[in-house]
N, C-alpha and C positions, 0 to 999 in steps of 0.2 A: 391684475389688478384686482382688487376690493372691491363694488363701488360702493358699499358701506366700510369706513375704518372700524379696528375693532375694540371692544370695549375696555374699561379701564379694569385691571382687576382687583381696586380697590373698594369703586365706588358703582361701576356699571355702566357709565358714560361712558360713550362714543369718543374716540378722541387718535389723533394720529400721533399722537407721543408717545416716547418708549423710554424707558428705563430701567438699564442691562437686560434689552432684547423684550420687555415687556409689557404690553399697553401702559402705562399709567398717565393720568388727564396733567391739566396744567394744575388744578384746584389741588388735588391730589398732591403733586409731589410739592406745591407750597405746605401745604398741613403738616409731610413728612418733616420736611425741612424746619417747620416750626417747632416740631418736637422736637427735633434735635439739638433747637435749640435752646429749648427750655428746660430739658435734659439736663446741659453743665450750668442751668442757673442755680444760687443758693434756696434752698427750703427756707419757706419764711414761714412763721410762724401764725396762727391766726391770733388778732390780738382779742375777741371774745374768748376763748376759750384755748388758748396755745396747743391748738392742732395744730400739725402738719399740713399744713395746706398741700392740695395736688393740683398741678397743671390740668388745665381745660381749655380747648380751644371755641372757640365764638369768633362767626364772625373774621377770621384771618387772625385772630386776637388773641396771646395767651394769659388765659387766665389764672387766680391764684383760687381754690374753692374750697372750702371748708368739708370736711366730711361727715363731720359733726355736725353743724349749726346750719351746712348751704352760708352758709356766706360768702361773699364774691366781692375780689381783690384787685381791682386793677393800676398796672402804673400809670404813671402820667403820661398825658395824652391818651393814654386805648377809652378816656369815655365818651369822650371827642367823635374817636375815628369810629367808634362803633355808631356812635349815634347818628354821625354821619351813614355809615353803613347802611343802618335802617332805613333814614329814610330813602335812600336811593331807592334802593330791595320796595320799597312802597310805589314811590313814584312810577316803576318801571311796573305792577302789576296794576294799576290804574291806566296805567295806559294801552296794556295789555287787551284789557278789558274792554277798550272803550274799543280797539283792532280788530279783537277779535269777532264783535257783533257784526262792523258795517256789511256793507255788499262789494 
């Protein structure tokens, strides 16, 4: 039995999860599922320049981004989820900063 878990094939994070016999962390599995789901969505046109928008993942949210004007469009509820996730990450970073310097 190994002391350390193998590294995720996608991001290099240590994980004990596997997908089809390959090490794959939970975050990467979620991102892959989001991309599969996004591939089945209709392509949206940018309201600014009518270019076909591309799907990208940010904080586990599929967003539509215009390759020409770099505009980003969110579906209902995605902005509040993104805001909540960023606030939670900031709180964790501040908390880690205080605990690292403590004896």
